[in-house]
C-alpha positions as CSV (number, residue, x, y, z in Angstrom):
1,M,0.0,0.0,0.0
2,N,1.2,3.5,-0.8
3,T,0.0,7.0,0.1
4,V,-2.4,8.5,-2.4
5,T,-1.2,11.3,-4.6
6,Y,-3.5,13.8,-6.3
7,S,-2.2,16.9,-8.1
8,D,-5.0,19.4,-7.4
9,E,-4.3,21.4,-4.2
10,Y,-8.0,21.6,-3.2
11,V,-8.4,17.8,-3.5
12,I,-5.2,17.2,-1.6
13,D,-6.3,19.5,1.1
14,M,-9.7,17.9,1.5
15,I,-8.3,14.4,1.5
16,S,-5.6,15.3,4.0
17,K,-8.1,17.0,6.4
18,N,-10.8,14.3,6.3
19,F,-9.4,11.0,5.2
20,I,-6.7,8.5,5.6
21,A,-5.8,7.9,2.0
22,V,-4.5,4.5,0.7
23,K,-3.5,3.7,-2.8
24,L,-3.5,0.1,-3.9
25,H,-2.3,-1.6,-7.1
26,L,-4.7,-4.1,-8.3
27,G,-2.0,-6.4,-9.7
28,E,0.0,-6.4,-6.4
29,D,-2.8,-6.1,-3.8
30,K,-5.2,-8.7,-5.1
31,E,-6.4,-9.6,-1.6
32,W,-7.6,-6.0,-1.0
33,A,-9.2,-5.7,-4.4
34,T,-11.1,-8.9,-3.8
35,R,-12.0,-7.9,-0.2
36,Y,-13.5,-4.6,-1.4
37,D,-14.8,-5.8,-4.8
38,V,-12.7,-3.5,-6.8
39,R,-12.8,-4.3,-10.4
40,W,-11.7,-1.1,-12.2
41,T,-9.5,1.8,-11.5
42,P,-9.6,4.3,-10.1
43,T,-12.1,3.2,-7.4
44,F,-12.6,5.5,-4.5
45,L,-14.1,4.0,-1.3
46,L,-15.0,5.7,2.0
47,L,-14.7,3.1,4.7
48,D,-15.0,3.8,8.4
49,G,-12.8,2.3,11.1
50,K,-14.8,-0.9,11.1
51,E,-14.4,-1.2,7.3
52,H,-18.0,-0.4,6.6
53,E,-18.4,1.2,3.2
54,H,-20.3,4.5,3.0
55,A,-19.5,5.7,-0.5
56,R,-17.9,4.4,-3.7
57,N,-17.0,5.9,-7.0
58,V,-15.6,4.0,-9.9
59,G,-13.7,5.9,-12.6
60,Y,-12.0,9.2,-13.0
61,L,-13.6,12.4,-11.7
62,P,-12.7,15.9,-12.7
63,V,-11.7,18.1,-9.8
64,M,-15.1,19.7,-9.0
65,E,-16.8,16.3,-9.2
66,M,-14.2,14.8,-7.0
67,L,-14.7,17.5,-4.4
68,A,-18.4,17.0,-4.6
69,F,-18.0,13.2,-4.2
70,L,-15.7,13.6,-1.1
71,T,-18.1,16.1,0.5
72,L,-21.1,13.8,-0.2
73,A,-19.1,10.8,1.1
74,I,-18.5,12.6,4.4
75,G,-22.3,13.4,4.6
76,K,-23.2,9.8,3.8
77,E,-20.9,8.5,6.6
78,A,-22.6,10.9,9.0
79,F,-26.0,9.8,7.8
80,D,-25.2,6.2,8.2
81,G,-24.0,7.0,11.8
82,E,-27.3,8.8,12.5
83,K,-25.5,12.2,12.9
84,F,-28.2,13.9,10.9
85,D,-27.1,17.6,11.6
86,E,-23.6,16.8,10.4
87,A,-25.0,15.0,7.4
88,I,-27.4,17.9,6.5
89,T,-24.5,20.3,6.7
90,K,-22.4,18.2,4.2
91,F,-25.3,17.7,1.9
92,N,-26.0,21.4,1.9
93,E,-22.3,22.0,1.0
94,V,-22.7,19.8,-2.0
95,I,-25.9,21.5,-3.1
96,S,-24.4,25.0,-2.6
97,N,-20.9,24.5,-3.8
98,Y,-21.4,22.0,-6.6
99,P,-25.0,22.7,-7.9
100,E,-24.1,21.5,-11.4
101,S,-22.6,18.3,-10.2
102,E,-24.5,15.1,-10.9
103,L,-24.1,14.4,-7.2
104,A,-26.1,17.5,-6.2
105,A,-29.4,15.7,-6.8
106,E,-28.3,12.8,-4.6
107,A,-27.4,15.4,-1.9
108,V,-30.9,16.9,-2.1
109,Y,-32.4,13.5,-1.7
110,Y,-30.3,12.5,1.3
111,K,-30.8,15.9,2.9
112,G,-34.5,15.4,2.8
113,V,-34.2,11.9,4.3
114,S,-31.8,13.2,7.0
115,G,-34.3,16.0,7.9
116,Y,-37.1,13.5,8.1
117,K,-35.1,11.0,10.2
118,K,-33.9,13.9,12.5
119,G,-37.4,15.2,13.4
120,H,-39.9,12.9,11.7
121,D,-41.3,15.8,9.8
122,A,-42.6,14.6,6.4
123,S,-42.5,18.2,5.0
124,E,-38.7,17.6,4.8
125,L,-39.3,14.9,2.2
126,S,-41.8,17.0,0.3
127,R,-39.4,20.0,0.2
128,A,-36.7,17.6,-1.1
129,Y,-39.0,16.3,-3.8
130,Q,-40.0,19.9,-4.9
131,L,-36.4,20.9,-5.2
132,L,-35.5,17.8,-7.1
133,H,-38.5,18.3,-9.4
134,S,-37.7,21.9,-10.1
135,K,-33.9,21.8,-10.3
136,Y,-33.0,18.2,-11.1
137,P,-35.9,16.8,-13.1
138,N,-35.7,13.5,-14.8
139,T,-32.8,12.3,-12.5
140,S,-33.0,9.0,-10.8
141,W,-33.2,10.9,-7.5
142,E,-36.2,12.9,-8.6
143,K,-37.9,9.6,-9.6
144,K,-37.1,8.0,-6.3
145,A,-38.5,10.9,-4.4
146,S,-41.6,11.2,-6.5
147,V,-43.6,9.3,-3.8
148,W,-43.0,12.3,-1.5
149,D,-45.0,14.6,-3.8
150,S,-47.8,16.0,-1.8
């Protein structure tokens, strides 16, 4: 295993502040590739200390998409740990900072679910659907949220 290198300073900064980065070579680290079902490179995984996977991306991402993915990944780990305020903060960062990203619609969806799980207020789901419908129509996330249309 080697330390991950990435040439963009913003990505480097985000990774160094939030993650322990590991770089594996599929040909040399076959056990790890099998263990985490890695079949193509690059594959980015966010695992917690118990090796539970919270986010995965397969394939190259341009800088802004990578930053959106990393932010979303932090939010998804918080969501999975039922830290809904932290999750909502991260999902809002994706929505605000990367509104054109394909990941913004996913962040809207998970923000709505986080808001609902935090306070059991169904209006959070309805607001998420309305935003998905108006800003991210015809995405899989809008379709998934369509049951929340009130």
